[in-house]
C-alpha positions in Angstrom: 73.1 92.1 120.6 75.0 92.2 123.9 75.3 89.0 126.0 73.3 90.6 128.8 70.1 90.6 126.9 70.1 87.1 125.7 66.8 85.5 126.8 68.6 82.9 129.0 72.0 81.8 130.3 74.0 80.1 127.5 74.6 77.1 129.8 70.9 76.3 129.9 69.6 77.2 126.5 65.9 77.5 125.8 66.1 77.1 122.0 62.6 78.2 121.1 63.1 81.4 123.1 66.6 81.9 121.6 65.2 81.4 118.1 62.4 83.8 118.6 64.8 86.5 119.9 67.2 85.8 117.1 64.4 86.2 114.5 63.2 89.6 115.9 66.9 90.8 116.1 67.5 89.8 112.5 64.3 91.6 111.3 65.3 94.8 113.1 68.9 94.5 112.0 68.5 93.7 108.3 65.0 94.6 107.1 64.0 98.1 106.0 60.3 98.5 105.6 59.0 100.9 103.0 55.7 102.7 103.2 56.1 104.3 99.8 57.4 101.9 97.2 57.6 104.6 94.5 60.3 106.3 96.6 62.0 103.4 98.3 62.0 99.6 97.9 63.3 99.1 101.4 65.3 95.9 102.1 63.9 92.5 102.5 60.6 94.4 102.8 57.7 92.1 103.7 60.0 89.1 104.6 57.9 88.3 107.7 54.7 88.0 105.6 56.5 85.8 103.0 57.6 83.4 105.8 54.1 83.3 107.3 52.6 82.5 103.9 55.2 79.8 103.2 54.9 78.1 106.6 57.4 77.2 109.3 58.6 74.1 107.6 59.4 75.9 104.3 63.0 76.4 103.1 62.6 80.2 103.4 61.5 79.9 107.0 64.5 77.6 107.8 66.9 79.8 106.0 65.7 82.8 108.0 66.2 80.8 111.2 69.7 80.0 110.1 70.7 83.6 109.3 68.9 84.9 112.4 70.9 82.6 114.7 74.1 83.4 112.9 73.5 87.2 113.4 72.7 86.7 117.1 75.7 84.4 117.6 78.0 86.9 116.0 76.7 89.8 118.1 76.6 87.8 121.3 80.0 86.2 120.6 78.4 82.8 121.2 80.1 79.9 119.5 77.3 77.6 120.6 74.7 79.6 118.7 76.9 80.0 115.7 77.5 76.2 115.7 73.7 75.7 115.8 73.2 77.9 112.8 76.0 76.1 110.9 74.4 72.7 111.6 71.0 73.9 110.4 72.7 75.4 107.3 74.3 72.2 106.2 71.1 70.3 107.0 69.2 72.5 104.6 71.6 72.6 101.7 70.9 69.2 100.1 67.2 69.8 99.8 67.6 73.3 98.7 70.1 72.3 96.0 67.4 69.9 94.7 64.9 72.7 94.6 67.3 75.0 92.7 67.9 72.2 90.1 64.2 71.9 89.4 63.3 74.8 87.1 59.6 74.7 88.1 60.4 75.1 91.8 63.5 77.3 91.6 61.9 80.2 89.8 59.7 81.3 92.7 60.0 84.3 95.0 60.4 81.9 98.0 63.3 80.1 96.3 65.0 83.3 95.3 64.8 84.8 98.8 66.0 81.5 100.3 69.1 81.7 98.1 69.6 85.4 99.1 69.3 84.6 102.9 71.7 81.6 102.6 74.1 83.9 100.7 73.8 86.6 103.4 74.5 83.9 106.0 77.8 83.3 104.3 78.5 87.0 104.1 77.9 87.5 107.8 79.9 84.4 108.9 82.7 85.0 106.3 86.3 84.6 107.4 89.6 85.6 105.8 90.2 81.9 104.8 86.9 81.4 103.1 86.7 83.9 100.2 84.2 82.2 98.0 81.6 80.7 100.4 78.8 82.8 99.0 79.5 82.1 95.3 77.1 79.2 94.9 74.2 81.1 96.3 75.1 84.2 94.2 75.2 82.0 91.0 71.8 80.5 92.0 70.3 84.0 92.4 71.7 85.1 89.1 70.4 82.0 87.4 66.9 82.5 88.7 66.7 86.2 87.8 68.2 85.9 84.3 66.0 82.9 83.5 63.0 83.5 81.2 60.8 82.1 84.0 62.1 84.5 86.5 59.5 85.6 89.2 60.2 89.2 88.2 60.0 90.8 84.7 63.1 92.8 85.2 64.4 95.8 83.1 67.1 94.7 80.7 66.3 91.0 81.3 67.8 91.0 84.7 71.4 91.7 83.4 72.3 93.6 86.6 72.3 90.2 88.2 74.3 88.4 85.4 77.6 87.0 86.6 80.7 86.3 84.4 80.4 82.6 85.3 76.7 81.9 85.4 75.0 78.6 86.0 74.3 76.7 82.8 70.5 77.3 82.2 68.6 76.7 79.0 66.6 79.3 77.1 68.3 82.4 78.5 67.4 85.5 76.5 70.1 88.0 77.3 71.0 90.9 75.1 74.4 92.6 74.7 74.7 95.4 77.3 76.6 97.5 74.8 73.6 97.7 72.5 71.2 98.9 75.2 70.3 102.5 74.5 70.9 104.4 77.8 68.7 107.5 77.6 65.7 106.3 75.6 63.5 104.5 78.1 60.5 106.8 78.0 58.3 104.5 80.0 58.9 101.2 81.7 56.4 98.6 82.7 59.1 96.3 83.7 60.5 95.9 87.3 63.7 97.5 88.6 65.4 97.4 92.0 66.4 101.0 91.3 63.3 103.0 91.7 65.1 106.4 91.7 62.4 108.9 90.7 63.8 111.1 88.0 62.1 114.5 87.3 61.8 115.7 83.7 64.2 112.9 82.6 64.0 110.6 79.5 65.2 107.7 81.7 62.7 105.5 83.5 65.4 103.5 85.5 69.1 103.5 86.1 69.5 99.9 85.0 70.8 100.7 81.5 73.6 103.1 82.6 74.6 100.6 85.4 74.8 97.9 82.7 76.9 100.1 80.5 79.3 100.7 83.4 79.6 97.0 84.2 80.4 96.4 80.5 83.0 99.2 80.5 84.7 98.0 83.7 85.0 94.4 82.4 86.5 95.7 79.2 88.9 98.0 81.1 90.1 95.2 83.3 90.9 93.1 80.3 92.7 95.8 78.3 94.5 97.6 81.2 95.8 94.4 82.8 96.9 92.8 79.5 100.5 91.6 79.9 100.7 90.0 76.4 101.2 93.2 74.5 98.0 92.5 72.4 96.4 95.8 73.7 97.2 98.7 71.4 97.1 102.4 72.0 94.1 102.6 69.7 92.3 100.1 71.9 92.9 102.3 75.0 92.0 105.5 73.3 88.6 103.9 72.2 88.1 102.7 75.8 88.8 106.2 77.1 86.3 107.7 74.6 83.7 105.2 75.7 84.3 106.2 79.3 84.1 109.9 78.6 80.7 109.4 76.9 79.5 107.5 79.9 80.8 110.2 82.2 78.5 112.7 80.3 75.5 110.4 80.7 76.0 110.2 84.4 76.3 114.0 84.7 73.0 114.4 82.8 71.1 112.1 85.1 72.1 113.3 88.5 70.6 116.8 87.8 67.1 115.3 87.6 66.6 113.8 91.1 63.3 114.3 93.0 63.4 116.0 96.4 62.8 112.7 98.2 66.1 111.4 96.8 68.1 114.5 97.6 70.5 114.4 100.6 70.0 116.6 103.6 72.7 118.2 105.7 72.8 116.8 109.2 75.8 118.8 110.4 79.5 119.5 109.8 82.5 117.9 111.4 85.3 120.5 111.5 88.9 119.8 110.6 91.1 118.4 113.3 94.6 119.8 113.7 95.8 116.4 114.8 98.0 114.5 112.3 96.2 111.2 113.3 93.7 109.6 111.1 90.1 110.5 112.2 88.0 107.9 114.1 85.3 106.2 112.1 82.5 108.7 111.6 84.7 111.8 112.1 86.1 112.5 108.7 86.0 116.3 108.4 83.3 117.9 106.4 79.5 117.5 105.9 77.4 114.7 107.4 74.5 113.9 105.0 71.2 112.1 105.6 68.8 110.5 103.2 65.2 109.3 103.0 66.3 105.9 104.2 69.2 103.4 103.9 67.9 102.1 100.6 68.0 105.5 99.0 71.5 106.2 100.5 72.7 102.9 99.0 71.4 103.5 95.5 72.7 107.1 95.5 76.1 106.1 96.7 76.2 103.1 94.2 75.5 105.7 91.5 78.3 107.9 92.7 80.7 104.9 93.1 79.9 104.0 89.5 80.8 107.5 88.4 84.1 107.1 90.2 84.7 103.8 88.4 84.2 105.6 85.1 86.6 108.4 86.1 89.1 105.9 87.2 89.1 104.2 83.8 89.6 107.6 82.1 92.6 108.3 84.4 94.2 104.9 83.9 93.7 105.1 80.1 95.4 108.6 80.2 98.4 107.2 82.1 98.6 104.2 79.8 98.4 106.1 76.5 100.8 109.0 77.2 103.3 106.9 79.2 103.3 109.3 82.1 104.0 108.3 85.7 101.0 108.0 88.0 101.6 111.4 89.6 101.5 113.2 86.3 99.1 116.1 85.7 95.7 115.2 84.5 92.7 117.3 83.7 92.0 119.0 87.1 88.3 118.8 86.5 88.4 115.0 86.7 90.2 115.2 90.1 87.7 117.8 91.3 84.8 115.7 90.2 86.3 112.6 91.8 86.9 114.4 95.1 83.4 115.8 95.2 81.9 112.3 94.6 84.2 110.7 97.1 83.5 113.2 99.9 79.8 112.9 99.2 79.9 109.2 99.9 82.2 109.7 102.9 79.7 112.2 104.3 77.0 109.5 104.4 79.1 107.1 106.5 77.7 108.2 109.9 74.2 107.9 108.5 74.9 104.3 107.5 76.6 103.3 110.7 75.3 105.3 113.6 72.2 104.2 115.6 70.9 107.8 115.2 73.0 110.2 113.1 71.4 113.3 114.6 72.1 112.2 118.2 75.7 111.3 117.0 76.1 114.9 115.7 74.6 116.5 118.8 76.8 114.5 121.1 79.8 115.3 118.9 79.2 119.0 119.1 78.4 118.9 122.8 81.7 117.1 123.5 83.7 119.9 121.8 84.4 117.6 118.9 86.1 115.0 121.1 85.9 111.7 119.2 83.5 109.4 121.0 82.8 105.9 119.6 79.6 105.8 117.5 76.8 103.6 118.8 76.2 101.1 116.0 72.9 101.2 114.2 71.2 98.3 112.3 73.6 96.0 110.6 71.9 96.6 107.2 73.7 100.0 107.1 77.0 98.2 107.1 75.8 95.6 104.6 74.6 98.2 102.1 77.7 100.4 102.3 80.7 98.0 102.7 81.2 97.2 99.0 81.1 100.8 98.0 83.6 101.7 100.6 85.9 98.8 99.6 85.7 99.6 95.9 86.6 103.3 96.7 89.6 102.1 98.6 91.0 100.5 95.4 90.6 103.5 93.0 93.5 105.6 91.7 91.3 108.7 91.9 90.8 108.4 95.7 93.3 110.0 98.1 95.6 107.5 99.9 94.9 108.8 103.4 91.2 108.5 102.7 91.7 104.9 101.5 93.1 104.0 104.9 90.1 105.6 106.6 87.8 103.5 104.4 89.6 100.4 105.5 89.1 101.5 109.1 85.3 101.8 108.4 85.2 98.3 107.0 87.0 96.9 110.1 84.5 98.9 112.2 81.5 97.4 110.4 82.9 93.9 110.9 83.7 94.5 114.6 80.5 96.4 115.6 77.9 95.0 113.2 78.9 91.4 113.1 79.6 91.2 109.3 82.5 88.9 108.7 83.0 89.9 105.1 83.6 93.5 106.1 86.4 92.4 108.3 87.9 90.3 105.5 87.6 93.2 103.0 89.4 95.5 105.5 92.4 93.1 105.4 92.6 92.0 101.8 93.1 95.4 100.2 96.0 94.3 98.0 94.1 91.4 96.3 91.9 91.7 93.2 88.5 90.8 94.7 86.4 92.2 91.9 84.6 88.9 91.0 84.1 88.2 94.7 82.5 91.6 95.2 80.3 91.2 92.1 79.0 87.9 93.4 78.2 89.4 96.8 76.6 92.4 95.2 74.2 90.2 93.4 73.0 88.7 96.6 72.7 92.0 98.4 70.8 93.8 95.6 68.5 90.8 95.2 67.2 91.5 98.7 65.7 94.7 97.3 63.3 92.8 95.1 60.8 92.0 97.8 
């Protein structure tokens, strides 16, 4: 929000008016309403109603005030508003910690969303020197959703929200993800954040295949980064075979999407003869649109997971045949990886532009002269930044495109006020996989409302 539309001069703050403006700005920036929950879950859908029901003195109302002020402070570049949000944040933490420690009070929707909002506050205000500020809230969300008293009866026991270092809770009933049958869920009365409607498919949700992917990636990180010499060639060959089977599972599922979940072509950005890297939004090729940002997020998370699986196959190939990283590998893998990558890149203007069709029309009218995109709601950056970051770390993604993805992350931080995106654009040489997983738990939990 530009400074010019703040409700009053910063030197003479009317806090009730500021707080009201901040709340409305946050709702428009971070909430996606859904009129058809069988197609889209939206994001923080119904948050306003939940706050009204809980009352203005509730923890969820206070946490929403905190994140609203932080969002406004970031966009208005107002240190005073950010300081107010920080003060309220640290005032709320002690009482909320007590709530989380009380199992009867912690396993409620209000407590869950309070933890989500406080975690999102840390993501928005994140700096390069504070890598783990959101971890406690992510662990709280994970503990609530994997507890047997969880407010949601989640598919696979909520394992999509399970962290490697969970809080110590009693009576957890978590199954081994490797023993979950992927394609056999004929029907599901349980709850899933991934409501992808599959046509003529034996799968009811995508949760099992996502869980198998998480299990594969954790196993791959352990085996492929082993410096002790304990990992054998047989271990890596078995890992590669597991990844190849999972690759086949992914290929089967994507063919069964309903029309509401299919992308639509908004336009095409032609190639530029310039040797300079394209501005954000101007990567040559198709520009795709979706039903809404929730659908775009799930589709691109699905494609990102496919890329992660392909990346494991490629790394196992290099490790088992002792070839340099530029050695020839099955060209079909590179072709599949390129198609998946370009499909995600094609959605970047949809995520980030205020109106992607207007952006394309202006681009075409200007003779393809790169004009800065007008930023859309910040939720587009929130739902895309981890996918963009993970792509920038993969061996199967072109190095020039990786630099473009870093530019996109920096753009999200600069134009949408999300501090974590700025941090991710700078820390591309560090292993932040656990950090990303924890943040991902917080973000995906916002789809449960």
